[in-house]
N, C-alpha and C positions, 0 to 999 in steps of 0.2 A: 504494500500500500504506500502511495506517495506521501511525502510530508504534508502537503496541502490537504489531501483527502483525510489523513489521520487527524489533522488539527480540526477540520470541519466535523468529523465524527465525534471527537472529544468535546467540541463546543456544543453540539446537539445533545449529546448524552448528559453533559453538565446542566444544560438548560432544562432538560426534562426532569432530572433529579431535583433541581432547585424548585421547579414548579410543584412537584409532588410533595416535597418537604414543606413548602409554604402552605400547600393545601392542607396538609396534616396539622400544621401549626395553627391553623384557623381555629382548631378546637384545643384549647389549653389543657383540657382534662384528658386528652388522648395519650395513652401509654403505648409507645411503639413496642412491637413484639418480634423483632428480627431474630430472636432466639430460635424461632421455628425453622430458620435456615442456617443456624450456626453449624458449620461443618465439623466442629470439635465436640458437638453433642450427638449422641446416637440418634435421637429423634430428628434433630436438625439435618444431620447428614442424610438420613433416609428421605426426608421431605425434599431436600435439594436434588437427590438422585431421581426421585419420582418426577419432579418438574422437568429436569434436564432431559429425561428420557423421552419427553414429548417432542424434543427438537428433531430427532430422526424421523418420527412419524409425520411431522409437519413438512419436513423437507421431502420425504418420499412422495406424499400425496401431491405436493406442489410441483415437483419436478416432473412427475409422471403426467400430471394434467397439462403442464406447459408443453411438453413434447407432443401430446395428443392434440393440443390446441393449435400448435404451429402447423402440423400436418393437415388438420381439417381446415384451418384458415386459408392455407395455400390452395387447397383443392377448391374451396368455395370461391376464392378470389379469381382463380382461372376460369371457373364456371361462369362467374359474373362478367367476364370479358370475352367469353366465347361468342362465336357467330351464331350458335344455335340458340334459338329463342327459348326453348324449353329449359336449357341449362341456365340461362339468364334469369328465368322466372324462379327456378329452384333457389338460386342465390338470393334473390330479392325476398322471397317468402321466408326463407330460413333466417336471414338477417333481421327482418322486421319482427318476426315472431319471437325469436330468442332474445333479442334486445329488449323486448317489452316484458318478459317474464322475470320477476325478481329471483335472484339466485337461490335464496332460502326456499322459496316456493318450489322452484324446479328441483332442488335437492330432495325435498320431502316427497315430491311427486315421483321422482325416479326411484326412491327407496321404498315407498309405500304403495305407489300406484302401479308400477310396472308388474309386480307379482300378481296383482288382482286382475289387471286387464289382459296381460299377455303371458302370465306364468313365468316371468323372468325375475328370479330372485338373486340379487347381488349382495355380496358382503359389503360392509360399510366402506372399505377402502375403494372398491370398484365403483360403488354408487357415488362416492365423493368425487372420484376422478372423472366419471362420466358427466356428472352435473356441471362441474367446473369447466370441462372441455366444451360441452355443448353451449354453455352460456358465453364463455370468453371467445369462442371461435367466431361468433357473430360480430364481435368487435374487431378481432384480428383480421377477419376476411376483408373488412373495409380498409384496414391499415395496409394490408398486402396489395389490395386493388389499387390504392393510391400510389403505392411505391412502384408497381408494375407500370402504371400509366405515366409515371414520371420519367421512364426510360425514353430517351430520344428516339423518334421514329426512324431516324437514319440508322441506328444500331440494329433495329429489326430488319430493315431492308438489306443491310450488309449481311446479316445472318442468313437471309433467304438467298442472297447471291452466292454465298459459300456452300449452299446446298445442305444446311443443317436441318435436321428434322425438328418437329415441334418440341419434343422433349429436350433435344440438344440445345435448341435456342433458349429455352427457359433455364436449363441447367448451367450453361456456360456464359450466356450473355445477359439475359434479363434479370434473373434472381440475384446474382452478385451485385449488380448496380442498384437494384431495388432495395436490397437489405441495407446498403450503406445509407440510403436516404431515410429509411423507416426505423433504423435501429433505436433512436431515442424513444419513439412511440412504442416499439416492442418492449423496451426496457420498462416503460410505465405499465404495460400490460402484465409483464412478469411480476412486478411488485404487486399489482392488483390481485393476481391469482394467489400470491403468497399470503396476502392479508385476508382474502376471502376464504382461504382454506380453513380459517377458524370456524366457519359456519358448519363444517363437517362434524363438529362436536355435537350438534343437536341429534345426530343419528347414532351417537355412541363411539365414534372413532377416537382413539386415545391419542390425540395430538395435544398441543400446548394448552389450548383453551379448555378442553375437556378435563385435563389433569388439574388445571388451576381450579376449576369448579368443584371437582371431587375433593381436592385438598381443603378447600374452603369449608366444605361440609364437616370435615373432621376437626380442623383447627380453628375455624371461624376467625381468621385474621385477614379479612378481605383486602385491606389497604396494602399490607405487606405482600400478600400473594399476587394480587393484580399488578402491583408495582414491578415485581419480578417478571410477570408475564409481559408487561409493556417493554421492559428492558430486553427480554428475549426476542420479541418481534423487532424491536429497534435494531438490535445487532444483526439479525438476519437480513433486514431490508437494507441496512447500510452496506453489508457485504455484497448483496445483489446489485445495488446501485454502483458500487465501486467496480464490480466485474463488467457491468455494461459500459461504463465510462472507459475502462481499460480496453475493451474490445473496440469501442469507437476510435480511440486513439491509435490502436494498432492498424485498423482498417484505413484510417486517414493517412497514416504514415506509409502504408503499402501503396496507396493511390498516388502519393507524391513521388515515390520512388519508381 
């Protein structure tokens, strides 16, 4: 991580901590209970491990959903730009429908509705990935479509003159240029998926938010528990943001050279 990025991350973390402390100080009678996460106490160490174990679950569902979303988003974007009227209609209907459905509602429908209507019973991980991918693909399809349309027409004509097939044209000419222009927007969508993965907790998936809720039932220290939850999400999102900026920098440098 570069020095500037590290300083920004430290500044953000300090500001968040200060805001949380000040919020807690608004009640002069509040007694902080950070002992529940004291690693030198058996109970604190157990609670800390329980919370941190949710990181891998959150990362797993988010990364899997992001991969599925990118694939589906590209397919939908290409369909929206196709000469075939039916494919364009499929793109438009999909984008309009899934952008209109709240993610939480879609998640509950996938998990509880599909078994009743079609006999499709998914585990909580698969249902979470499916709902996240179906929802975010509607947004990413528009991002990819805009990126593909930003490629100069001369590049497409040159590809045709070289005798490249449709797949080769998209693989070697269109997508590399499109991704450079849409990478910041894609980074925002990746962060969105990471944050929205917290909703998978409502169907019982043991990610960060679910574990925080369960720990709060036994310890009943909501301020401390949800403060740690905020810091965990903050750390994850700062890492993702840094990786996206790093990729932007590398792609920009490769273009200049």
